[in-house]
Structure formats: C-alpha cells, structure tokens
C-alpha positions as CSV (number, residue, x, y, z in Angstrom):
1,X,136.0,117.5,75.6
2,X,137.9,120.8,75.3
3,X,136.4,123.7,73.1
4,X,139.0,125.5,71.4
5,X,139.6,129.0,69.3
6,X,140.9,129.1,66.1
7,X,141.0,131.7,63.3
8,X,140.3,131.8,59.7
9,X,140.1,134.6,57.6
10,X,140.2,136.9,60.8
11,X,137.4,135.7,62.7
12,X,138.0,133.9,65.3
13,X,135.6,130.2,65.5
14,X,135.3,127.5,68.3
15,X,135.8,124.3,68.0
16,X,134.7,121.5,70.1
17,X,137.7,118.5,70.3
18,X,137.9,115.7,72.2
19,X,141.3,114.0,73.1
20,X,141.8,110.2,72.9
21,X,143.7,108.1,73.7
22,X,146.2,106.9,70.7
23,X,146.9,103.2,71.1
24,X,148.8,101.2,68.8
25,X,148.9,97.4,68.6
26,X,152.7,97.1,67.2
27,X,154.1,98.1,70.7
28,X,155.7,101.2,68.6
29,X,154.8,104.8,69.9
30,X,153.8,108.3,68.2
31,X,156.6,110.0,69.6
32,X,156.4,113.4,66.6
33,X,155.9,116.3,68.0
34,X,154.9,118.1,64.6
35,X,152.6,115.7,64.2
36,X,150.4,117.8,66.7
37,X,150.7,121.2,65.1
38,X,150.5,119.4,61.6
39,X,146.8,118.1,62.7
40,X,145.9,121.3,63.8
41,X,146.8,123.0,60.3
42,X,144.8,120.6,59.0
43,X,142.0,120.9,61.0
44,X,142.2,124.5,61.0
45,X,142.4,124.1,56.8
46,X,139.5,121.6,56.8
47,X,136.9,124.1,59.1
48,X,138.3,127.2,56.6
49,X,137.1,125.0,54.2
50,X,133.5,124.1,55.4
51,X,132.4,127.6,56.9
52,X,133.9,129.6,54.2
53,X,130.4,128.6,51.8
54,X,128.5,128.8,55.0
55,X,129.5,132.0,55.8
56,X,129.0,133.1,51.8
57,X,125.4,131.7,51.9
58,X,124.7,133.4,55.4
59,X,125.7,136.4,54.5
60,X,122.9,139.4,53.8
61,X,120.1,136.8,55.0
62,X,119.8,138.5,58.4
63,X,121.0,135.6,60.5
64,X,121.7,136.1,63.8
65,X,123.5,133.2,64.1
66,X,124.6,129.9,62.2
67,X,126.7,126.8,63.5
68,X,128.2,124.1,61.5
69,X,128.8,120.8,63.4
70,X,131.3,118.3,61.8
71,X,131.9,115.1,62.7
72,X,134.6,112.7,61.9
73,X,135.4,108.9,62.2
74,X,138.2,106.3,61.3
75,X,138.8,103.2,62.3
76,X,141.3,100.8,61.2
77,X,142.4,97.1,62.2
78,X,145.7,95.1,60.6
79,X,146.2,91.5,61.2
80,X,148.1,89.5,59.0
81,X,150.7,91.0,56.8
82,X,149.0,92.7,54.4
83,X,145.7,92.1,55.6
84,X,144.2,95.6,56.9
85,X,140.6,96.8,57.5
86,X,139.7,100.7,57.4
87,X,136.5,102.9,57.8
88,X,135.4,106.3,57.8
89,X,132.2,108.4,57.9
90,X,131.5,111.7,58.0
91,X,128.8,114.3,58.4
92,X,127.8,117.6,58.9
93,X,125.3,119.5,59.8
94,X,124.2,123.3,59.7
95,X,121.8,125.4,61.5
96,X,121.0,129.0,62.1
97,X,118.9,131.4,64.1
98,X,116.7,134.0,63.4
99,X,115.2,136.6,65.6
100,X,111.7,138.1,65.0
101,X,111.4,141.7,64.1
102,X,109.9,143.8,66.5
C-alpha cells in the first residue's frame, strides 16, 4: 500500500492506495496509458464529493483532526456468453479528535 497526496479545493489530503494485479481471463491486456490518469481523476472527484460535506460538518466544531475511510470493492465473473455476475460493496467511516481544554 502506498500513501499518495491529492489536492482538493486547494487542500492537500493523503489517500492510501493499493496496487492490485489486473488479470483478464480473456487473454487480452490492459494497454491504455490514459486509463490510470482517468481513474486518478475519478478517484479525486469521488474523494472530493465525500470529504467536502464532512469538512463542512466539522468546521467550527473545534476538532483538531478528522479522518474519513472509504472502502470500495468490485468483483465480476463471466462464463458463457451473456452470462455474467457482478458484486460491489462500499463502506464509509468518519472519525474526529478533540483535545481537552487546559
């Protein structure tokens, strides 16, 4: 896993990214050089949509730190022509920390 910085609304946040092997059962290879950049833009947009309301909710609350964890899963299978199975799942966890006053 790698932690990569991205900038959303002028603020840098860190995203933990897992590089997973891409396997295709049909013998073809992924060859698009633009696919990674396109996926990066999509992830940046998704993270922005998820973090903006959280940031707005914690603004003025005095929280010293907040974090959001997003987990997305995709799974697909194909067999005979026109027979396919797909599965997705997602979860979001938000946490915040406050320090006690002196």
